[in-house]
N, C-alpha and C positions, 0 to 999 in steps of 0.2 A: 426186649433183650435182657438176658440174665447178666448179673455182674460178673459171673464166671466167664462170660464171653469177652468181657473187657480185660480181665486179668486172668489169664489161663493157669492159675495156680489151684490145684485141687488138694483136698485133705490127704490124699494118698502120699504126698511128699513127707508126711509124718513130722515127728518132733525135730529131726535134723533139718528137714526142709524149712520148717518154721524158723529155726535158729538162723539159718543162712539168709533167708529172705528178710527176716526182721532186722538182722544186723545191717545188711547192706541197704535195706530200705530206709533205715534210720540214719545211715552214714551219708547218704545223698541228701544234701540240704533241701528242705521244703517239700519233699515228695514221699511221705510215709504211708500214703493211701494203700498201696498194694499189700503191705504187711498187715495193716489193720483189717483189710477184707479177708485175708487168709486166716487170721486169728478168729474172726467172726465165723467163718465157714467151718473151721475145725471144732469150734465150740458147740456146734449144732449136733444133737444126738449124744450118745453115750460112748462113742468110740475112743475119745481122748479125755484125759483127766483135766478138769478146768483149772485146778491149782497148778499143774505142770505147765499148761498153756500160758497162764498168766505170768508165772515166774520166768519162763523162757522169754516171753515177749518183753517183760520189764527189764530183765538182766541184759539181754542183747541190745535193746534200744538204748539203755543207759550207758553201756560200754561204748556204743557208737557215738553217742552225744558227748561222752567224755573225750573221745578223740577229736571231735570238732572243737570242743572247748580248749583242749591243749594246742590245737593248731592255731586257734585265735590267740591263745596265750603267748605262743612263740612268734606269731605273725606281727605283733606290735613292733618287733625289732626293725622291720623294714619300713615302718611309718616315719615320715620326716618329723622333725622337731615342731614345726608350725602346726601340723595336724594333731600331734599328741597334746600340745598346749591347748588347742581348740577343744579337744575331747575331754580334758581334765574334769570339768564340772559334771559331765555325763558319767564319767567313770566313778566319781564320788557318789553319784546318785545310785548307780546299780550296785555298788559295793554295800551301801547301807541296806538296800532292800533285795539283795542278791538271792538269799535263800528263798524268800517268799516268791520272788519272780520266777526262779527256777522251778519251784514246786507247782505254781499255777500253770506255767507253760507246759510242764510235763503231764499234769493231771487233766488237761483240757486239749481238745483237738485243734489247737491253734498252731500256726507255723512257729514252733518253739525255737528254731534256730535264730530267729530274729531277736530272741532274748539271750540265747546261749553265746552267740558270737560276741556281743558287747561285754558279757561277763568275762569271757576269756581275755578280751582286749584290756579290761580293767584289772586283770590279774586277781580276780576273785579267788577266795580260798578253795582249792580243788576238792578237799574233803567235804566241805559244806556243800559245794556244788553237786558232788556225787550223791550224797545222802538225800538232798532235797529233790534231785532229779529222779532218783530211784523210788523214793516215796510217792512221787507224783505218777510215775510210770506204773507202779503197782496198782494204784487206784484206777487209772485209766484202763489198764489191761483187764482188771476184774470187772469193771463196768461193761466192757465189750463182751467178755466171755459169758457173764451172767445174763445180759440181755439176749445174747444169741442162744444160750442154753434154754431159757424159759420162754422166749418169744420167737425163736427161730430167726429168720432173716427178713421178717416182715417190715422191720424198721429201716432196712437198707434198700430193698427191692423197689419201692416207689420212686427212689431217686434216679434209678437207671432204666426203669421199664419203658420210658419214652425215648431212650437213646437208640438210634438206628445205625449210626456209624461210629465204631469204637475209636477211630482216628480223631474224631472231634474231642473226645475225652482226653486222649493222649496229648493233643495240641494244647488243650486247656490247662493240663497239668504243667506242661513245659512253659507256657506263658506265665502261669502263676509263679512258678519257680524263678523265672526271669524277673518278674516284678519284685519279688521278695529280695532277690539279689541286688536289684537297683536300690531298694530301700536301705539295705545294709550299707551300700556304697555311699548313699546320701548322708548317712550318719557321720561319715568322715568329713563331709563338706559343710555341714551346718555349724553355725556359730553358737555353741552351747552356752557360752557366757551370757549372750543376749536372751536366749530362750529360757534358761533356768534362772537367770538373775532375778526375775520378778516373782516367780512362783516358789523357788527354792534357793534363796540367796546364800544359804549355808554351803551350797556346792561350790561357791566361788572362793571359799576360804581354803588356803593351802595347808590343810590339816589331814594327815594320813589316817587319823583315828576316826574321821567322820564317815 
């Protein structure tokens, strides 16, 4: 099976189609795969400019992640006081390493929302978040388009060539998204004072500059 059979997006959708799919694909937490595959497909051959593809992908995905960040930023208002107190050490941790964490999450194909949501909850600096995320997305987008331009889709096809039922992939993506959501919810339940008290005791200090 070709991966185009799994995700019926073709290069004919053009730059506008990539913009829409990349934005909404990044806006839905934990399921960016379709937009990555479309980007890789469009980068094959000389029909599309690789710089335009990389910029569209990076900009749209960064804007989508900024929305998720702000949603988490505002969402902390509905968290009860006991949970917010329990989360304080974790918030101090992500604030200190926020830019680096956002950059790494953006520049690698990991489920980045598991990093972005806590950064929003911790009220990390929005401008720093945007710059770090955009820098990471630019790198990831260029890696995808350059690999596709010079090596075709040979690095993707072995992953799906033994798949016979596309619904298995769809269910797998849904289960993965569900598991990541559960992990984020668990973040609110954990006692971060006990977890971080031994490895990062400075997170227990009530100092907003940390």
